[in-house]
C-alpha positions in Angstrom: -40.0 59.5 -7.3 -40.0 56.0 -8.6 -36.4 54.6 -9.0 -35.3 52.5 -12.0 -34.8 49.4 -9.8 -38.4 49.6 -8.6 -39.7 50.0 -12.1 -37.7 47.0 -13.2 -39.5 44.8 -10.7 -43.0 46.0 -11.5 -45.5 44.7 -13.9 -47.5 47.0 -16.2 -50.6 47.0 -14.0 -48.7 47.5 -10.8 -46.6 50.3 -12.3 -49.6 52.2 -13.6 -51.2 51.9 -10.1 -48.3 53.7 -8.6 -49.5 57.0 -10.0 -52.2 59.1 -8.6 -55.7 58.5 -10.1 -55.7 61.9 -11.8 -52.4 61.1 -13.5 -53.3 57.5 -14.3 -56.4 58.6 -16.1 -54.3 60.7 -18.5 -52.3 57.7 -19.7 -54.2 56.8 -22.8 -51.9 54.0 -24.1 -50.4 52.4 -21.0 -48.4 49.7 -22.8 -46.7 52.3 -25.0 -46.1 54.5 -22.0 -44.6 51.6 -20.0 -42.3 50.7 -23.0 -41.1 54.3 -23.2 -40.3 54.3 -19.4 -38.3 51.1 -19.7 -35.9 52.8 -22.1 -34.6 54.7 -19.2 -34.2 51.8 -16.8 -31.5 49.3 -16.1 -31.5 45.9 -17.7 -30.7 44.2 -14.3 -32.8 44.0 -11.2 -31.0 44.3 -7.9 -31.5 40.5 -7.4 -29.9 39.6 -10.8 -27.0 42.0 -10.3 -26.3 40.6 -6.9 -26.3 37.0 -8.2 -24.0 37.9 -11.1 -21.5 39.7 -8.8 -21.6 36.6 -6.5 -20.4 34.6 -9.5 -17.5 37.0 -10.0 -19.0 39.1 -12.8 -18.3 42.8 -12.7 -21.3 44.9 -13.9 -20.4 47.7 -16.3 -23.0 50.5 -16.6 -26.6 49.2 -16.9 -26.3 46.2 -19.2 -22.7 45.1 -19.7 -20.5 42.7 -17.7 -16.9 41.5 -17.5 -15.6 38.2 -16.0 -12.1 36.8 -16.0 -11.8 33.7 -18.1 -10.2 30.6 -16.4 -7.7 30.4 -19.3 -6.6 34.0 -18.7 -5.8 33.0 -15.1 -4.1 29.8 -16.2 -1.8 31.5 -18.7 -0.8 34.1 -16.1 0.0 31.2 -13.8 2.1 29.6 -16.5 -0.4 26.7 -17.0 -1.1 27.1 -20.7 -3.7 29.0 -22.9 -7.1 28.3 -24.3 -8.1 26.8 -27.6 -8.2 30.3 -29.2 -4.4 30.5 -28.7 -3.8 27.1 -30.3 -6.3 27.6 -33.1 -6.0 31.4 -33.9 -3.0 32.8 -32.0 -4.8 34.8 -29.3 -2.7 35.3 -26.1 -5.0 34.2 -23.3 -3.3 36.5 -20.7 -4.2 39.5 -22.9 -7.8 38.5 -23.6 -10.8 40.2 -22.0 -14.1 38.3 -21.7 -17.2 40.4 -21.7 -20.8 41.0 -22.9 -22.7 44.1 -23.9 -26.0 42.6 -23.1 -26.8 40.3 -20.2 -30.2 39.7 -21.6 -30.8 36.9 -24.1 -33.7 35.6 -26.3 -32.9 32.0 -25.5 -32.9 29.8 -22.3 -30.4 27.3 -23.6 -30.4 24.1 -21.6 -26.6 23.9 -21.7 -26.0 27.5 -20.6 -24.1 28.0 -17.4 -25.9 31.2 -16.5 -28.7 31.4 -13.9 -32.3 32.0 -14.9 -32.5 35.2 -12.9 -30.8 37.0 -15.7 -33.2 38.8 -18.0 -34.6 37.5 -21.2 -36.2 39.6 -24.0 -36.8 39.5 -27.7 -36.0 43.2 -28.1 -33.9 45.9 -26.5 -36.1 47.9 -24.1 -33.6 49.5 -21.7 -31.1 52.3 -21.3 -28.4 52.3 -24.0 -25.0 53.1 -22.4 -22.4 55.0 -24.3 -19.8 52.8 -26.1 -16.9 54.9 -24.9 -18.0 54.3 -21.3 -18.4 50.6 -21.9 -14.9 50.4 -23.5 -13.1 52.2 -20.7 -15.0 50.8 -17.7 -14.8 47.2 -19.0 -11.0 47.6 -19.2 -10.8 48.9 -15.7 -13.0 46.1 -14.3 -10.9 43.5 -16.1 -7.7 44.9 -14.7 -9.1 45.0 -11.2 -10.1 41.4 -11.4 -6.5 40.5 -12.2 -4.8 42.7 -9.7 -4.4 39.8 -7.2 -1.9 38.2 -9.6 0.5 41.1 -9.2 2.0 39.8 -5.9 1.2 36.2 -6.4 4.3 33.9 -5.9 2.7 31.5 -8.5 2.1 34.0 -11.3 4.5 34.4 -14.2 5.6 38.0 -13.8 6.0 38.6 -17.5 2.6 37.1 -18.4 1.0 39.3 -15.7 2.7 42.5 -16.9 1.6 41.8 -20.5 -2.0 41.2 -19.2 -2.2 44.9 -18.5 -2.2 45.5 -22.2 -5.5 44.1 -23.5 -5.1 42.9 -27.1 -8.3 40.9 -27.6 -11.9 41.0 -26.5 -14.2 38.0 -26.6 -17.7 39.4 -26.8 -19.6 36.4 -25.5 -19.6 35.5 -21.8 -23.4 35.5 -21.3 -26.5 37.0 -22.9 -26.6 38.2 -26.5 -23.9 40.9 -27.1 -24.9 41.7 -30.7 -28.2 43.2 -29.6 -26.4 46.2 -28.1 -27.8 49.1 -30.3 -24.4 50.8 -30.6 -22.2 47.8 -31.2 -20.6 49.1 -34.4 -19.3 52.2 -32.5 -17.9 49.9 -29.7 -16.2 47.8 -32.4 -14.6 50.9 -33.8 -13.4 51.8 -30.3 -11.8 48.4 -29.7 -10.1 48.4 -33.1 -8.8 51.9 -32.6 -7.1 50.6 -29.4 -5.6 47.7 -31.4 -7.9 45.2 -29.7 -9.0 42.4 -31.9 -12.7 41.3 -31.7 -14.4 37.9 -31.5 -18.2 38.1 -31.3 -20.5 35.1 -30.6 -24.2 35.3 -31.5 -27.0 32.7 -30.9 -28.2 33.2 -34.5 -31.5 34.8 -33.6 -30.8 38.4 -34.8 -30.1 38.1 -38.5 -30.5 41.9 -39.2 -27.9 42.7 -36.5 -25.5 40.2 -38.2 -26.2 41.8 -41.6 -25.5 45.3 -40.3 -22.4 44.5 -38.3 -19.2 46.2 -39.2 -16.1 44.0 -40.0 -14.8 42.2 -36.9 -11.8 39.9 -36.5 -14.0 36.8 -36.3 -17.8 36.4 -36.1 -19.4 33.3 -34.6 -22.9 31.9 -35.1 -24.1 29.1 -32.8 -25.9 26.2 -34.4 -27.1 24.2 -31.4 -29.2 21.5 -33.2 -29.8 20.1 -36.7 -33.6 20.1 -36.7 -36.4 22.5 -35.7 -37.8 20.2 -33.0 -34.3 19.6 -31.5 -33.4 23.3 -31.6 -36.6 24.2 -29.7 -35.8 21.5 -27.1 -32.1 22.6 -26.6 -32.3 26.4 -26.9 -35.8 27.1 -25.4 -36.1 30.2 -27.7 -38.5 33.1 -27.1 -39.0 33.8 -30.8 -41.7 31.7 -32.4 -39.8 31.9 -35.8 -36.5 30.8 -34.2 -35.7 28.4 -37.0 -36.2 30.9 -39.8 -34.2 33.4 -37.8 -31.3 31.0 -37.6 -31.4 30.2 -41.3 -31.4 33.9 -42.2 -28.5 34.5 -39.8 -26.6 31.8 -41.6 -27.4 33.4 -45.0 -26.0 36.7 -43.8 -23.0 34.9 -42.2 -22.2 33.5 -45.6 -22.0 37.0 -47.1 -19.3 38.2 -44.6 -15.9 38.8 -46.1 -13.9 38.6 -42.9 -13.4 35.5 -40.7 -16.5 33.5 -39.7 -17.1 30.4 -37.6 -20.0 28.1 -36.7 -20.0 26.7 -33.2 -21.6 23.4 -32.5 -22.1 22.6 -28.7 -22.4 18.9 -28.4 -24.7 17.5 -25.7 -24.4 13.7 -25.5 -27.7 11.7 -25.9 -29.4 14.9 -27.2 -27.9 16.6 -30.3 -25.0 14.4 -31.4 -26.9 13.1 -34.3 -28.1 13.9 -37.9 -24.6 14.6 -39.4 -26.1 15.3 -42.8 -28.5 17.9 -41.5 -25.7 19.6 -39.5 -23.7 19.7 -42.7 -26.5 21.3 -44.7 -26.8 24.1 -42.1 -23.0 24.6 -42.1 -23.0 24.7 -45.9 -25.6 27.4 -45.8 -23.5 29.6 -43.5 -20.2 28.7 -45.3 -18.0 29.7 -42.4 -14.2 29.8 -42.6 -14.0 27.6 -39.5 -16.1 25.1 -37.5 -15.7 24.5 -33.8 -17.2 21.3 -32.5 -17.2 21.6 -28.7 -18.4 19.5 -25.8 -21.1 20.8 -23.5 -19.5 21.4 -20.1 -21.4 20.3 -17.0 -20.9 23.5 -15.0 -22.9 26.2 -13.3 -26.7 26.2 -13.4 -26.8 23.9 -16.4 -26.3 21.2 -13.9 -29.9 21.7 -12.8 -31.1 20.9 -16.3 -28.6 18.4 -17.7 -26.7 15.5 -16.1 -23.0 14.7 -16.2 -23.8 12.0 -18.6 -24.6 14.7 -21.2 -21.0 15.9 -21.2 -19.1 14.0 -24.0 -15.5 12.9 -23.7 -13.1 14.7 -26.0 -12.7 11.3 -27.7 -16.4 11.3 -28.5 -16.2 14.8 -29.9 -13.4 13.6 -32.1 -15.5 10.7 -33.4 -18.4 13.0 -34.1 -16.1 15.4 -35.9 -14.6 12.7 -38.1 -18.1 11.6 -39.1 -19.2 15.2 -39.8 -16.2 16.1 -42.0 -17.2 13.3 -44.3 -20.2 15.4 -45.2 -18.2 18.6 -45.7 -15.9 18.3 -48.8 -14.7 21.9 -48.5 -13.3 21.4 -45.0 -10.6 19.4 -43.1 -10.1 18.8 -39.4 -7.1 21.0 -38.5 -6.6 20.9 -34.7 -8.0 20.1 -31.3 -7.8 21.4 -27.7 -8.2 18.4 -25.4 -8.8 20.3 -22.1 -11.6 22.3 -23.8 -12.9 19.2 -25.6 -13.1 21.0 -28.9 -12.1 20.2 -32.5 -11.5 22.8 -35.2 -12.2 22.5 -38.9 -11.1 25.0 -41.5 -11.9 25.5 -45.2 -9.2 24.0 -47.4 -8.3 27.5 -48.7 -6.5 28.0 -45.4 -4.1 25.3 -46.4 -1.5 27.1 -48.6 1.2 25.0 -50.3 0.5 22.3 -47.8 0.7 24.6 -44.7 -2.3 25.5 -42.6 -2.7 29.2 -41.9 -5.5 29.6 -39.4 -3.6 32.0 -37.0 -4.4 35.7 -37.2 -2.0 38.5 -38.4 -3.3 41.0 -35.9 -1.2 44.1 -37.0 -2.3 43.4 -40.6 -6.0 43.2 -39.5 -5.8 46.5 -37.8 -4.1 48.1 -40.8 -6.8 46.7 -43.1 -9.5 48.0 -40.7 -8.1 51.5 -40.6 -8.0 51.5 -44.4 -11.6 50.4 -44.5 -12.6 53.2 -42.2 -10.7 55.8 -44.2 -11.4 54.7 -47.8 -14.1 52.1 -47.6 -11.7 49.5 -49.2 -13.0 46.1 -48.3 -10.7 43.2 -47.2 -11.2 39.5 -46.7 -10.2 36.8 -44.3 -7.4 35.7 -46.6 -5.7 39.0 -46.1 -4.7 38.5 -42.4 -3.8 34.9 -41.9 -0.6 33.3 -40.5 0.8 29.8 -40.2 -0.7 27.5 -37.6 2.1 26.2 -35.3 0.5 22.9 -34.4 -2.1 20.9 -36.4 -3.5 17.4 -36.2 -5.4 15.1 -33.9 -3.2 13.6 -31.2 -5.1 10.4 -30.4 -5.2 11.5 -26.7 -8.2 12.8 -24.9 -10.1 13.3 -21.7 -9.4 9.7 -20.5 -5.7 10.2 -21.0 -5.7 13.3 -18.8 -7.7 11.7 -16.0 -6.0 10.6 -12.8 -5.6 6.8 -12.8 -8.2 6.1 -10.1 -10.8 8.4 -11.7 -10.1 6.8 -15.1 -10.7 3.3 -13.8 -13.9 4.4 -12.2 -15.1 6.1 -15.3 -14.3 3.0 -17.5 -16.1 0.7 -15.0 -19.2 2.9 -15.3 -18.9 3.4 -19.0 -17.6 0.2 -20.6 -18.2 1.5 -24.1 -15.4 4.0 -23.5 -12.8 1.3 -23.5 -12.6 1.7 -27.3 -10.7 5.0 -26.7 -7.9 3.8 -24.4 -5.7 2.0 -26.9 -4.6 5.0 -29.0 -0.8 5.3 -29.2 -0.4 8.5 -31.3 1.8 11.1 -29.7 0.8 14.7 -29.5 3.0 17.1 -31.4 5.0 19.7 -29.6 3.0 23.0 -29.6 5.6 25.0 -31.5 6.8 22.2 -33.7 7.1 22.9 -37.4 
C-alpha cells in the first residue's frame, strides 16, 4: 500500500514504476491517472508540514493552517491592536488568522513563507469538509492562546474575550480563495457570527466572481507594470497580468466592502503612481491600503533591509498617489504596521468618516441574503471611525534614540522626516 505522503514526494515516472509491470501496462493515460490519484493526497509533504509547525503554524486537515497573529498576542497583553482595529473596528484579541490553502500560484519576493511550501496553478489534492475546517481551526487557535490563561502579563478580560472568535482573516499564507468549498465555509463563519476578511493575490478571477458576500474582500496589486509584477511576484501563470486585470474587473462588481492592498518595496515598486492609479480605478475598491514590505522570515533571503521603507516614506508615497485618485482621500494610518488607509469619499458622511464595520448589521444583512436573496451594499453596514488623520510621526519617532541616530547616519536622506511637530490624536477622540 502506497501512503499519501509517499505519493506526494514522487514524480510521475517514479510513481508509475512503483506498480508491478502487469499493473503498469494497464495504465493507458498515466498523467490523467496520476492527477486522479493526487485528488486523494495531502497538499503538504512531511517536510513542509514539519517546517510550518516549527514556525508555530498549526496544520488543520490536509491543506489548512492557523497561526496566532502577533497583534492578537499584543492585545491580550494590553499592548494595543493592529491596523484592522484602527481602520475597521476589528478587535485583535478576537481575531483568528488562517488559510484554507497553503499552496499558492506565486513565489512573491516579499513573502515571509519558506519555499518548501507547495505551489500550483490548480487544486489537485484532497478537499476537506468545510465543517471540519471551521471547528478544527477554532480549536487550534484556542490551543495556541491557552498559555495566556495563567500569564501574569496578560489582561484577563482580553484573554477571556479571545475565547469567543468574532473575526477570521483568511490570509496568513498561500491562496485561500482556491479552496473549492470556500462559499460553504463562509456560510459557516457567518452563521457563527464571525466576520470575514479574505485576501487574494489577484490570480483567480473566476473564484472572485463566484465568491459569496464576505465582510471585506482584498485584492493584492503588487506592481504597476507587467514587467515589474513578474519580477516581484514570480507568478506561475503565463497570463498573470491578464488574470490580475480580470480580477480587478470582478472586484469592481462586488457590492460589499472591497480593498486593494499595495505592498511597498523600496527601490523596486515605489514608482509609477499614475499606473498604480489606473489599476486602482479599474478595481474601484472601497478602501486602499498602502503598506510597507516587512523584512521578516524567508523574505530576508531575497530582499535586503534597505527594501523596507520607513512609515514616513509610505506616507510620502501615499500623498503622491492620492493626487491621482480624485474619488479617494487618505483617512488614517497605523505607524507600527507602516500602513496608510485611503477610503472613497462616500464614506465621509456629513463630514464624518465611517470606515468602521457594524458587525451585527452585517450578519443581519447576510442572513436576509441567504433567506430571501436580498442584496446589500457596503454602505449598509458602516460606523463612525474613532480616529482619522496622519499624525506626522512615524518609524523614526518610535525608534530608540541610539538606533535612530545610527539609522540617520546611514540614511542622511531621512533627516527630512525628523522635524514634524504634529501631535497624534487620541485613539478614541471625537
